[in-house]
SEKOL-302263 format. One record per residue: residue number from 1; residue in one letter; x negated, y negated, z negated of N, C-alpha, C in turn. Coordinates in Angstrom, 1 decimal. Atoms other than C-alpha are relative to their C-alpha. Layout:
! residues N
[NUM; "A"; [X; Y; Z]; [X; Y; Z]; [X; Y; Z]]
...
This chain:
! residues 121
[1; "M"; [-0.8; -1.1; -0.4]; [-136.1; -88.9; -124.3]; [1.8; -0.3; -0.1]]
[2; "L"; [-1.3; -0.4; -0.1]; [-133.2; -89.4; -125.8]; [1.0; -1.3; 0.4]]
[3; "Y"; [-0.4; 0.9; -1.1]; [-132.7; -92.7; -124.2]; [0.0; 0.1; 1.4]]
[4; "L"; [-0.9; -0.2; -1.1]; [-132.7; -91.2; -121.0]; [1.2; 0.7; -0.1]]
[5; "L"; [-0.8; -0.4; 0.0]; [-130.3; -88.9; -121.9]; [1.5; -0.2; -0.3]]
[6; "L"; [-1.1; 0.8; -0.1]; [-128.0; -91.4; -123.2]; [0.4; -0.7; 1.4]]
[7; "S"; [-0.3; 0.9; -1.3]; [-128.3; -93.4; -120.0]; [0.4; 0.8; 0.9]]
[8; "I"; [-0.8; -0.8; -0.9]; [-127.5; -90.5; -117.9]; [1.4; 0.2; 0.0]]
[9; "G"; [-1.3; -0.3; 0.7]; [-124.4; -89.6; -120.0]; [0.8; -1.1; 0.4]]
[10; "I"; [-0.3; 0.9; -0.8]; [-123.3; -93.1; -119.6]; [0.3; 0.1; 1.5]]
[11; "L"; [0.1; 0.0; -1.5]; [-124.0; -93.3; -115.9]; [0.9; 1.2; 0.2]]
[12; "L"; [-1.1; -1.1; -0.2]; [-121.7; -89.9; -115.6]; [1.0; -0.1; -0.4]]
[13; "L"; [-1.2; 0.5; 0.7]; [-118.9; -91.1; -118.1]; [0.3; -1.2; 1.3]]
[14; "I"; [-0.8; 1.1; -0.5]; [-118.7; -94.3; -115.8]; [0.2; 0.5; 1.9]]
[15; "L"; [0.0; -0.2; -1.2]; [-118.7; -92.4; -112.6]; [1.3; 1.1; 0.2]]
[16; "Y"; [-1.2; -1.1; 0.4]; [-115.8; -89.4; -114.2]; [1.0; -1.4; 0.5]]
[17; "I"; [-1.2; 0.7; 0.0]; [-113.5; -92.7; -114.8]; [-0.2; -1.0; 1.4]]
[18; "W"; [-0.1; 0.9; -1.2]; [-114.5; -94.5; -111.5]; [1.0; 1.3; 1.0]]
[19; "A"; [-0.7; -0.9; -0.7]; [-113.4; -91.1; -109.4]; [1.2; -0.2; -0.6]]
[20; "V"; [-0.9; -0.1; 0.3]; [-110.5; -90.9; -111.7]; [0.7; -0.9; 0.6]]
[21; "S"; [-1.3; 0.8; -0.5]; [-108.9; -93.8; -111.0]; [0.2; -0.4; 1.1]]
[22; "D"; [-0.3; 0.0; -1.4]; [-109.6; -93.9; -107.5]; [0.8; 1.4; 0.5]]
[23; "I"; [-1.2; -1.1; -0.4]; [-107.2; -90.8; -107.3]; [1.2; -0.9; -0.4]]
[24; "V"; [-1.0; 0.2; 0.6]; [-104.6; -92.4; -109.2]; [0.5; -1.3; 0.9]]
[25; "D"; [0.3; 1.8; -0.2]; [-105.0; -96.1; -107.5]; [1.1; 0.0; 1.1]]
[26; "F"; [0.1; 0.2; -1.5]; [-103.5; -97.0; -104.4]; [-0.4; -0.5; 1.1]]
[27; "K"; [0.1; -0.1; -1.1]; [-104.7; -97.1; -101.4]; [0.1; -1.2; 1.1]]
[28; "F"; [-0.5; 1.5; -1.2]; [-105.2; -100.7; -99.1]; [0.0; 0.8; 1.2]]
[29; "K"; [-0.8; -0.7; -1.8]; [-103.5; -100.0; -95.7]; [-0.3; -0.8; 0.6]]
[30; "Q"; [-0.1; 0.5; -0.8]; [-103.3; -102.9; -94.2]; [0.5; -1.5; -0.4]]
[31; "I"; [-0.7; 1.5; 0.2]; [-102.9; -107.1; -94.4]; [0.8; -0.5; 1.4]]
[32; "I"; [-0.9; 0.7; -0.8]; [-99.8; -108.6; -92.8]; [-0.4; -1.1; 0.1]]
[33; "Q"; [0.1; 1.5; -0.6]; [-100.8; -112.1; -91.4]; [0.3; -0.7; 1.2]]
[34; "Y"; [-0.1; 0.6; -1.1]; [-99.9; -114.2; -88.8]; [-0.2; -1.3; 0.5]]
[35; "P"; [0.3; 1.7; -0.3]; [-101.1; -117.8; -87.3]; [0.8; -0.7; 0.0]]
[36; "G"; [-1.6; 0.5; 0.2]; [-98.4; -120.1; -88.1]; [0.5; -0.3; -1.3]]
[37; "Y"; [-0.2; -0.1; 1.4]; [-97.5; -118.6; -91.2]; [-1.0; 0.1; -1.2]]
[38; "S"; [0.7; 0.0; 0.8]; [-98.7; -119.1; -94.8]; [0.0; 1.2; -0.8]]
[39; "K"; [-0.2; -1.2; 0.9]; [-97.2; -115.7; -96.4]; [-1.2; 0.7; 0.5]]
[40; "T"; [0.7; -1.2; -0.8]; [-99.8; -112.9; -96.0]; [0.5; 1.3; -1.1]]
[41; "F"; [-0.6; -0.9; 1.4]; [-99.0; -109.7; -97.9]; [-0.8; 1.5; 0.5]]
[42; "Y"; [1.0; -0.6; -0.3]; [-101.0; -106.9; -98.2]; [0.5; 1.9; -0.3]]
[43; "L"; [-0.8; -1.3; 0.0]; [-99.6; -102.8; -97.8]; [-1.3; 0.4; -0.8]]
[44; "Y"; [0.8; -1.6; 0.6]; [-100.8; -99.6; -100.4]; [0.8; 0.9; 0.0]]
[45; "E"; [-0.4; -1.7; -0.1]; [-100.2; -96.2; -100.1]; [-0.9; 0.9; -1.0]]
[46; "Q"; [0.9; -1.2; 1.0]; [-100.9; -93.5; -102.6]; [0.7; 1.2; 0.5]]
[47; "T"; [-0.3; -1.0; -0.1]; [-100.9; -90.0; -101.7]; [-0.6; 1.2; -1.1]]
[48; "C"; [0.4; -1.1; 0.8]; [-101.3; -86.4; -103.2]; [-1.6; 0.0; -0.1]]
[49; "F"; [1.6; -0.4; -0.2]; [-104.8; -85.3; -104.4]; [-0.2; 1.4; -0.5]]
[50; "P"; [1.3; 0.4; -1.2]; [-106.7; -83.6; -102.7]; [1.0; -0.6; 1.4]]
[51; "P"; [-0.9; 0.8; -0.8]; [-105.3; -85.5; -99.9]; [0.3; 1.2; 1.1]]
[52; "D"; [-0.3; -1.0; -1.1]; [-103.5; -83.9; -97.1]; [0.8; -0.7; 0.8]]
[53; "T"; [-1.5; 0.5; -0.6]; [-100.2; -84.2; -94.8]; [0.5; -0.6; -0.5]]
[54; "V"; [-0.8; 0.8; 1.0]; [-97.6; -86.3; -96.0]; [0.7; 1.3; 0.1]]
[55; "T"; [-1.0; -1.2; 0.4]; [-95.0; -83.3; -95.2]; [-0.5; 1.2; -0.6]]
[56; "E"; [-0.1; -1.0; 1.2]; [-96.5; -80.9; -97.9]; [-0.5; -0.7; -1.1]]
[57; "C"; [-0.1; 0.6; 1.4]; [-96.7; -83.7; -100.3]; [1.0; 0.0; -0.1]]
[58; "G"; [-0.9; 0.6; 0.5]; [-94.1; -84.4; -102.5]; [-0.1; -1.4; -0.4]]
[59; "D"; [0.3; 0.9; 0.8]; [-95.6; -87.4; -104.4]; [-0.9; -1.1; 0.6]]
[60; "Y"; [0.6; 1.1; -0.6]; [-96.4; -90.2; -102.3]; [0.9; -1.5; -0.1]]
[61; "H"; [-0.7; 1.4; 0.4]; [-95.6; -93.8; -103.1]; [-0.4; -1.4; 1.0]]
[62; "G"; [0.2; 1.0; -0.9]; [-95.7; -97.3; -100.7]; [0.1; -1.1; -1.0]]
[63; "K"; [-0.2; 1.2; 1.1]; [-96.0; -100.7; -102.2]; [-0.6; -1.4; 0.6]]
[64; "V"; [0.0; 1.8; -1.1]; [-96.1; -104.5; -100.5]; [-0.2; -0.9; -1.2]]
[65; "N"; [0.6; 0.9; 0.8]; [-98.2; -106.7; -102.6]; [0.2; -1.6; 0.6]]
[66; "T"; [0.3; 0.8; -0.2]; [-98.6; -110.8; -102.0]; [-0.8; -1.1; -0.9]]
[67; "K"; [0.5; 0.6; 1.1]; [-100.7; -113.4; -103.5]; [0.9; -0.9; -0.5]]
[68; "I"; [-1.2; 1.3; 0.3]; [-99.3; -116.2; -105.6]; [-0.5; -1.0; 0.3]]
[69; "G"; [0.7; 1.7; -0.6]; [-100.6; -119.4; -104.0]; [-1.2; 0.3; 0.7]]
[70; "F"; [2.0; -0.4; -0.2]; [-104.7; -119.6; -103.8]; [-0.3; 0.8; -1.6]]
[71; "L"; [0.4; -0.5; 0.8]; [-105.0; -118.0; -107.0]; [-0.3; 1.5; 0.4]]
[72; "P"; [0.1; -1.8; -0.3]; [-106.1; -114.3; -106.9]; [1.2; 1.1; -1.0]]
[73; "I"; [-0.7; -0.9; 0.7]; [-103.5; -112.9; -108.7]; [0.8; 0.9; 0.7]]
[74; "M"; [-1.2; -0.3; -1.2]; [-100.6; -110.7; -106.8]; [0.8; 0.8; -0.6]]
[75; "T"; [-1.6; -0.6; 0.8]; [-97.2; -109.6; -107.3]; [0.6; 0.5; 1.0]]
[76; "T"; [-0.6; -0.9; -1.0]; [-95.6; -106.7; -106.2]; [1.2; -0.6; 0.6]]
[77; "K"; [-1.5; 0.6; -0.6]; [-92.6; -107.5; -103.8]; [0.6; 1.1; 0.3]]
[78; "F"; [-1.1; -1.6; -0.4]; [-91.5; -104.0; -102.8]; [-0.8; 1.1; -0.4]]
[79; "Q"; [0.4; -1.1; 0.3]; [-92.3; -100.6; -104.2]; [1.3; 1.3; 0.4]]
[80; "C"; [-0.7; -1.0; -0.1]; [-90.7; -97.1; -103.1]; [-0.6; 1.2; 0.4]]
[81; "R"; [0.6; -1.4; -0.2]; [-91.5; -93.3; -102.5]; [0.1; 0.5; 1.8]]
[82; "C"; [-0.4; 0.7; -1.3]; [-92.5; -94.1; -99.3]; [-1.5; -0.3; 0.7]]
[83; "L"; [1.4; 0.5; -0.8]; [-95.7; -94.5; -96.6]; [0.7; -0.9; 1.2]]
[84; "F"; [-0.3; 0.7; -1.1]; [-95.8; -97.2; -93.9]; [-0.2; 0.0; 1.3]]
[85; "G"; [0.5; 0.3; -1.8]; [-95.5; -97.2; -90.1]; [-0.4; -1.1; 0.3]]
[86; "E"; [0.8; 1.3; -0.5]; [-97.0; -100.0; -87.9]; [0.8; -0.9; 0.2]]
[87; "P"; [-0.6; 1.2; 0.2]; [-95.6; -103.1; -88.6]; [0.5; -0.7; 1.9]]
[88; "E"; [-0.6; 0.5; -1.2]; [-93.7; -104.8; -85.6]; [0.3; -1.8; -0.4]]
[89; "H"; [0.0; 1.7; 0.3]; [-93.8; -109.0; -85.2]; [1.1; -0.2; 0.9]]
[90; "I"; [-0.7; 0.3; -0.5]; [-90.3; -110.1; -84.1]; [0.4; -1.3; -0.7]]
[91; "A"; [0.1; 1.7; 0.5]; [-89.9; -114.0; -84.5]; [-0.6; -0.2; -0.8]]
[92; "N"; [0.5; 0.3; 1.3]; [-90.3; -115.1; -87.8]; [0.1; 1.1; -0.7]]
[93; "T"; [-0.4; -1.4; 1.1]; [-89.8; -111.4; -89.4]; [-1.1; 0.9; 0.2]]
[94; "V"; [0.7; -1.6; 0.0]; [-92.0; -108.1; -89.8]; [0.9; 0.9; 0.0]]
[95; "V"; [-0.3; -1.4; 0.6]; [-90.5; -105.0; -89.5]; [-1.0; 1.0; -0.3]]
[96; "I"; [1.1; -0.6; 0.6]; [-92.1; -102.2; -91.3]; [0.4; 1.5; -0.1]]
[97; "P"; [-0.5; -1.4; -0.2]; [-90.8; -98.3; -90.4]; [0.0; 0.5; -1.4]]
[98; "L"; [0.6; -0.6; 1.2]; [-90.6; -96.4; -93.6]; [0.3; 1.6; 0.2]]
[99; "E"; [0.3; -1.2; -0.6]; [-92.2; -93.2; -93.0]; [0.1; 1.1; -1.4]]
[100; "A"; [-0.3; -0.8; 1.3]; [-91.5; -90.0; -95.3]; [0.7; -0.6; -0.8]]
[101; "N"; [-0.6; 0.5; 1.1]; [-89.2; -91.6; -97.0]; [1.3; 0.8; -0.4]]
[102; "L"; [-1.0; -0.9; 1.1]; [-87.1; -90.1; -100.2]; [1.3; -0.8; -0.1]]
[103; "D"; [-1.1; 0.6; -0.2]; [-84.7; -92.9; -100.1]; [1.0; 0.3; 1.6]]
[104; "K"; [-0.1; -0.1; -1.2]; [-83.1; -91.9; -97.0]; [1.1; -0.9; 0.7]]
[105; "A"; [-0.9; 1.0; -0.3]; [-80.3; -94.6; -96.8]; [-0.7; -1.7; 0.1]]
[106; "K"; [0.4; 0.9; -0.6]; [-83.1; -96.7; -96.2]; [-1.3; 0.0; 1.4]]
[107; "S"; [1.0; -0.5; -1.3]; [-85.3; -96.6; -92.8]; [-1.2; -0.9; 0.4]]
[108; "S"; [1.3; 0.7; -0.5]; [-87.0; -99.8; -92.4]; [0.0; -1.2; -1.2]]
[109; "L"; [0.6; 1.3; 1.0]; [-88.8; -102.9; -94.5]; [0.3; -1.1; 1.3]]
[110; "V"; [0.2; 1.1; -0.7]; [-88.1; -106.4; -93.3]; [-0.1; -1.1; -0.5]]
[111; "I"; [0.9; 0.9; 1.0]; [-90.4; -109.3; -94.3]; [0.7; -1.5; 0.6]]
[112; "N"; [0.1; 1.2; -0.2]; [-89.4; -113.1; -93.6]; [-1.4; -0.7; -0.3]]
[113; "L"; [0.9; 1.1; -0.1]; [-92.4; -115.2; -92.8]; [-0.1; -0.8; -0.8]]
[114; "N"; [-0.5; 1.4; 0.5]; [-91.3; -118.3; -93.7]; [0.3; -0.1; -1.6]]
[115; "T"; [0.0; 0.2; 1.5]; [-90.1; -117.5; -97.1]; [-0.5; 1.1; -1.1]]
[116; "G"; [0.9; -1.1; 0.8]; [-91.6; -114.1; -98.2]; [1.1; 0.8; -0.5]]
[117; "E"; [-0.6; -0.5; 0.2]; [-88.2; -112.7; -98.6]; [0.1; 1.5; 0.6]]
[118; "I"; [-0.1; -1.2; -0.5]; [-88.1; -108.9; -98.4]; [1.8; 0.8; -0.1]]
[119; "I"; [-0.7; -0.3; -0.5]; [-85.4; -107.0; -96.6]; [0.1; 1.4; 0.0]]
[120; "Q"; [0.0; -1.6; -0.2]; [-84.4; -103.3; -96.7]; [1.5; 0.3; 0.8]]
[121; "K"; [-0.8; -0.6; -1.1]; [-82.7; -101.7; -93.7]; [0.2; 1.4; 0.1]]
């Protein structure tokens, strides 16, 4: 009986930790990868808890990650207090509008698919 209670307690603790970490972690949004280019970018967003519309939430973030070569290690290339719009592929770049951006000086993000360089506009 004691083992059953301990195992249930451990299970509940694991579920609680998983639920809390899911609240504060960034949620995967989209992969940006085009044929002919070696760079792959991953868009992540974090919104309020409980989830609501972005106009009612004053605390949201977005970030762009990329993998380091063939390794499963990710590095953050860009981070902002914003959410991402739909990416648009133009020539060898991708333009991502910054929606609900708290930094009004920047309205979009331009990623060079050849070099992986990120430019804010």
